[in-house]
C-alpha positions in Angstrom: 110.0 100.8 102.9 112.3 100.9 105.9 114.3 97.8 107.2 113.8 97.9 111.0 117.1 96.1 111.6 119.5 98.4 109.7 117.2 101.5 109.4 117.8 101.6 105.7 115.0 102.4 103.2 114.5 100.8 99.8 112.1 99.1 97.4 110.5 95.8 98.2 109.2 93.3 95.5 105.7 93.8 96.8 106.0 97.5 96.4 107.3 97.2 92.9 104.6 94.8 91.9 101.8 97.0 93.4 103.0 100.4 92.3 105.9 100.0 89.9 106.2 101.2 86.4 106.6 98.6 83.6 110.4 99.2 83.2 111.0 98.8 87.0 108.9 95.6 87.1 110.8 94.2 84.0 114.1 94.8 85.8 113.0 93.2 89.0 110.9 90.3 87.6 111.4 89.9 83.8 108.8 87.1 83.4 106.0 88.9 85.2 102.8 89.0 83.0 99.2 88.0 82.8 98.0 86.5 79.5 94.3 87.3 78.9 92.6 85.5 76.1 89.1 85.2 74.5 88.7 81.8 72.8 85.2 81.2 71.5 85.6 80.9 67.8 89.3 80.5 67.2 90.2 77.8 69.6 93.8 77.3 68.4 94.9 80.9 68.9 92.4 83.5 70.2 89.7 85.9 69.2 91.0 88.7 71.4 94.0 89.1 73.7 95.5 91.5 76.3 99.1 90.7 77.2 99.3 92.5 80.6 102.8 93.4 81.9 102.0 96.2 84.3 101.7 96.6 88.1 99.0 94.7 90.0 96.7 97.7 90.3 96.7 98.4 86.6 96.5 94.6 85.9 93.3 94.5 88.0 91.7 97.3 86.0 92.7 95.8 82.6 91.5 92.3 83.6 88.1 93.6 84.7 87.8 95.7 81.5 88.5 92.6 79.4 85.9 90.6 81.4 83.3 93.4 81.1 84.0 93.6 77.4 83.3 89.9 76.7 80.9 88.6 79.4 77.3 89.5 79.9 76.1 90.9 83.1 73.2 90.0 85.2 71.7 92.4 87.8 70.4 90.8 90.9 68.5 92.3 93.8 70.3 91.6 97.1 68.1 93.2 99.9 67.2 96.6 98.5 70.3 96.9 96.3 71.0 95.9 92.7 74.3 94.2 92.4 76.3 93.0 89.4 76.8 89.3 89.6 79.5 89.4 87.0 81.4 92.0 89.1 80.9 90.1 92.3 82.3 86.9 90.9 85.2 88.2 88.9 86.3 90.7 91.5 87.2 87.7 93.6 88.6 85.6 90.7 90.8 88.4 89.4 92.1 89.4 92.9 92.9 85.8 93.6 94.8 85.5 90.3 96.9 88.5 91.1 97.5 88.2 94.8 98.1 84.5 95.4 100.5 83.6 92.6 104.1 82.4 93.2 105.9 85.4 91.6 109.3 83.7 91.5 108.0 81.1 89.1 108.2 82.1 85.4 104.9 80.2 84.6 102.7 83.0 83.1 99.4 83.7 84.8 96.4 83.2 82.5 92.7 84.2 82.2 90.9 82.5 79.3 87.3 83.2 78.4 85.8 80.2 76.5 82.4 79.6 75.2 81.0 78.0 78.3 83.5 78.8 81.0 86.3 81.1 82.3 89.6 79.4 83.3 92.4 81.0 85.3 95.8 79.6 86.0 98.7 80.8 88.1 101.9 79.3 89.6 101.4 78.3 93.2 103.1 77.0 96.3 100.5 74.4 97.3 99.5 73.7 100.8 97.4 70.8 99.7 96.4 69.1 96.4 93.1 68.6 94.6 89.7 70.2 94.7 88.9 72.8 97.3 85.8 72.3 99.4 84.3 75.7 100.3 82.8 74.2 103.5 86.0 72.6 104.6 89.2 74.3 103.8 91.9 76.4 105.6 93.0 79.4 103.6 96.7 80.2 103.6 98.1 83.7 102.8 100.5 83.3 99.9 101.6 86.9 99.7 100.4 88.6 102.9 101.7 92.1 102.2 100.0 92.3 98.8 96.9 90.7 100.1 96.7 93.1 103.0 97.1 96.1 100.6 94.3 94.8 98.4 92.1 94.4 101.5 92.8 97.9 102.6 91.7 99.4 99.3 88.5 97.3 99.3 89.3 94.9 96.4 89.2 91.8 98.6 87.6 90.9 101.9 88.9 88.6 104.6 91.1 85.7 103.7 89.0 82.8 102.4 85.9 84.9 101.6 86.7 84.8 97.8 86.0 81.1 97.4 82.8 81.3 99.4 81.5 84.4 97.6 82.3 82.9 94.2 80.3 79.8 95.0 77.4 81.9 96.3 77.1 84.2 93.3 78.0 81.8 90.5 75.2 79.5 91.6 72.9 82.4 90.8 74.8 83.6 87.7 74.9 80.3 85.9 73.4 77.7 88.1 76.7 75.8 88.4 79.4 75.5 91.0 82.9 76.9 90.3 85.9 74.7 90.6 89.1 75.5 92.6 92.0 73.1 92.2 95.1 73.4 94.4 98.4 72.2 93.0 101.7 73.6 91.6 99.4 75.4 89.2 96.3 76.8 90.9 93.3 76.6 88.6 89.9 78.2 88.8 87.0 77.3 86.5 83.9 79.5 86.4 81.1 77.8 84.4 79.1 80.1 82.2 76.4 77.7 81.0 72.9 78.4 82.2 71.8 75.4 84.2 69.9 77.3 86.8 68.5 75.3 89.7 64.9 75.8 90.8 66.1 77.9 93.7 68.2 80.2 91.4 65.3 80.5 88.9 62.9 81.5 91.7 65.4 84.1 92.9 65.6 85.7 89.5 61.9 85.5 89.0 61.3 87.2 92.4 63.8 89.9 91.5 61.9 90.6 88.2 58.6 90.9 90.2 60.2 93.3 92.7 61.7 95.4 89.9 58.4 95.5 88.0 56.5 96.5 91.2 58.9 99.3 92.1 58.8 100.6 88.5 55.0 100.6 88.5 54.9 102.5 91.8 57.3 105.1 90.4 55.4 105.5 87.2 52.1 105.9 89.0 53.6 108.5 91.4 55.0 110.4 88.4 51.6 110.9 86.6 52.0 114.3 88.3 55.4 116.0 87.7 57.8 115.3 90.6 61.3 116.4 91.6 64.0 113.7 91.8 64.2 114.1 95.5 60.5 113.6 95.9 60.7 110.3 94.0 63.7 109.2 96.0 62.0 109.9 99.3 58.7 108.3 98.1 60.4 104.9 97.4 62.6 105.0 100.5 66.1 104.9 98.9 68.7 106.6 101.1 71.6 106.8 98.6 71.2 109.6 96.1 73.9 108.2 93.8 72.3 104.8 93.8 68.9 106.2 93.2 70.2 108.3 90.3 72.4 105.7 88.6 70.4 102.5 89.1 66.7 103.6 89.3 66.0 107.0 87.9 68.4 107.3 85.0 67.5 103.9 83.4 63.8 104.9 83.5 64.5 108.2 81.8 66.9 106.7 79.2 64.4 103.9 78.6 61.7 106.4 77.8 59.3 105.6 80.7 59.9 108.9 82.4 60.8 112.2 80.8 62.2 115.5 82.0 59.9 118.5 82.1 62.8 120.8 80.9 64.7 118.4 78.6 67.1 121.1 77.2 68.2 122.0 80.7 68.7 118.7 82.6 70.4 120.3 85.6 67.9 123.1 86.1 66.8 123.6 89.7 63.3 123.8 88.4 63.6 120.4 86.7 60.9 117.8 87.3 60.2 114.4 86.0 56.9 112.9 84.9 55.4 109.9 83.2 56.0 109.6 79.5 52.5 108.9 78.2 53.6 107.2 74.9 56.8 105.1 75.4 55.4 101.9 73.8 57.1 98.6 74.9 60.6 99.1 76.3 63.4 96.8 77.4 65.2 98.2 80.4 68.9 97.1 80.7 67.9 93.8 79.2 66.4 92.7 82.5 62.6 92.8 82.0 59.9 94.1 79.7 57.3 96.6 80.8 54.1 97.5 79.1 53.1 101.0 80.1 49.5 101.0 79.1 48.1 98.6 81.7 49.4 101.0 84.4 47.3 103.9 83.2 
């Protein structure tokens, strides 16, 4: 990065933290690390751990991998798209943990997965104290250069959206509100207990009905062998990748649909048709479908 006053180029701490190799980060900031723990059985020590001492981009990936390894996911229909509630929530939580810490403070950042909650802690330069009200708070950029970079690559949205998005999606995920507490140590608590409100229960129920209806339509359409593009056009999905990954592939892997040329899955003559004898199947752990009533 160039210093506009003296026209000299050099490394900045933000650049080292975002892109640097571990040895460079260690030289510039020896205490930099994120301690990631699973404590569900062994509450004194841990059941699993990742001691993360790499740059912020690699830290983000490793934190999300740890979360994906140890937390269940729930697919939710938002408009006409399936979204991962787990990813929506923890994308915000992890980004906040990495971006808004006070890096000069040797207090280690932590992410701890417990039986009924996830807790994060990071050192902080507070601009207030106590619980954050998502409807009445003024976000303050703690590390604007790092925050701007994360925004440019699509890992965060505008300042302050993380708190609101976490409230929105965690209400559906577990039925409970998250807690954000400002202080010298910034704490985030994400409840995992299932205390779904009537509204959240209705949303999930409506989603299951929509998924069952869409699946039934596809299965009936495929009583005659169809190409993948025919099915995609028929149900009105614009994104080919979304259609393949989220709709068609799960139905094939689950045994509800089958390939007409199974030994050549990429054949241009490949078609897909109803599997006439799949029995009772569980698709992605989301809902059960009995095939016979549809025939």
